[in-house]
N, C-alpha and C positions, 0 to 999 in steps of 0.2 A: 549237682555239679553240670554247669552246660556247655557244651562243647562248641567247637566250631566249627569252620568245614574243614581244614585242614588236618582236625582231628584232638587239636589243641583246647585246652580248657581255658572261654573265655573268664576275663579279670572279671571283678566289680563294677569297675570303672566300666569296661564296653557291654555290660551287658545293660549299666542304666542309662550308656547313650545311643544303645541299638534303637530304639524307637524313636528317637529325637529328628525333628527333620533341621540339615543343614542350612539356613535361609541363606547365610553368604551366598549360594549358588545363586538367588531370587536376585541381587543385590543389583548385574547388569541390563538386568529384563524392565528392570523397575523405574531404573535412571534411562534407560531410551525410551519408555513411554513417558514417561513423565515428559523429557525433554522434546517429543514429538508434542503431544499438546502446546507446551510452549508457545514451540513451531508456529502450529496453527493459529493459536492465541493473535500473536504476532502478526503472522498477515491480516486477518480479519483486521487487526485495529488499524494498522495502518493499511489496508486497502492495496497487499504489493502486487496481489496476487489475483488481479478482479478474473479471473477464471474459474478461482475456487468459491463457489457458493456454497457456503453453507449458512444456514438456517438453523437458529434454534428455535426450542420449544419458546420463548421470552420474549420471541421477537414480533410483534403486532405484524407484519408481512403471513409469519408462519398459522397463524387463528386465520387469516383475510384468505389464503387460498383454500384452508376448507371452508370453511362459509359462503365463499366463492358460490362454491356449488350444493347448497341448500337453499340460496336463494330462488323468490320465484319466479315465474317466468313476466309477471308483469313489468317487473324492474329491468328488462333486457333491452327494450325497445328504448329507455334512454340510455344504457349507456353504451346502445348501436349511434345513437344521436351524437356525444360527444365523444366517440371515435371518431366521425367521419370529421366535424370541426376541427380534432386536432391534425387529422391528415391533414385539411384546406389551407390550415397555420405555416406560416414559415419555417422550419426547422433553423435555428441559429448552428452559423455556423462554428468549428471551435474555433479559440486565438490563436494566432500562427503566431511562433515566438523561435528568435536566434538566442542560440544561448554561445556565450562568447567565456569561455575560461581566462580571468586573467589573473588567478590566485597564485601561479606558478605551481600546482598538484600540476600532473600528466595524466589526463583518462579523464580529469571529472566534469568535463562538459562531456563528453559523449553517455556518460553515469549518468549525469542530472537530465541530457534530453531522450534517454530510457526512461526515467521514472516520471517527465513529465506527459510522454507520450502515453502510459499506461492509464498517465493519468485526465488523457481525453485529449490533451492539448495537440496543434497541429504544431508539428518541428520543422521549417522553413529550415535549416542551416544550426552545426557546431562549428566549434575552432577556436583558434585563442585568440584572444584578444589583443589590441596594439598596445598591449604590454602584460607583463607578468605581476608587477606590485600594487593591484587594486587593495587597500585595505577594506574597503566596505561593498556589499554585494549590493546590484541598483539593478531598478525595474525603472525603465527606460519605455514610456509609452510610445509608439513611431506612427501610431493610426491616427491619433487626436482622441481614438475614444477612452477618458479615462478607464471604463467599465473596462478595458481588456486587461487592464494594467490591476487594478481592482480584486480580478477574479485568481489572475495569476498570484498574486500578496496575501491572499485568502491559503488557497491551494496549500503556500510554503510560510505562513503565518510571520510576512513582511508585512512592516506596519505599512501601514494606508496610507500615511504621513512621507513618507518619504519617496513615493513614488516621484521620480521626475515625467515633465508631460514636452516630447522636445521631438515633432513631428520630423520627420526624412523623408521627402519626397524620393528620395533614390531606394529608397526600402520599400517599393509598393508592395511586396507579399509580405509581409513582416508587419502585425500589430505593435508588439512589445519585445523588446531586449531584455535578457535576462544578463547580466556579467557579476560574473561571481569571482567576489572578493575574498580575503584570507576569515575575513568571520562566517564566512557561508555555515559555519556548524552551528551558530546559530540560528539557522531555520531551517526546515524540515525538507534536505537534500543530502542526496547519493553521500557517504565519506568516499 
C-alpha cells in the first residue's frame, strides 16, 4: 500500500496517474508557438514588415553570402568595376502616388498610403475623392508615363488593361492617382 503525503493511502487509479504527464498544460504554449510561426510566415510572404530580414537556408541569397567569403581575390576587381558602374548610373526615383478614397470606408486612404510607402512608393497625398460612391478602383497615370501605372498595378495585382492615362498639368508632383472603389478587396490592399 502506498501512502500519500497527507498520510492517507492512495487508490489504484491515483497510483496509475502519478507517473503520467498532463499534456493539457502544454496546449497554450503550443498554440502561441504556432501562432507566432504563422505570423512570421505571413509577414515574409506579403512583405509587410521589410525590416524583418529572415533568410531561410533554402534561399539562394543565404548560400551566396556564405560563398562570397570563399571567392578568390581575382574576382574582386571585376566586382569593384561593376559597383562603380552602378554608382555612376542614375537611380530611378520612386513613383509618386496620390491615394483617393472613393469607397466610403473611413481611413482606407491612410492605410493604403502607409502600405504603399512600405512598398517603396513616394506618397504625395491621401484624402477623400470627389465622391464616395466609386464602384471600381482606378489607376490613373498623370505623368504620361504608363510604366508608372504598370508598376503600381503589379504591386496591387490590378489588371494592366484597366489603367487610364490622363495627364493632368495641375498635378506636377504626382505620377499616378489611385482611386479606391468599393471593389478594393479584389486587389492586394489593406482592409
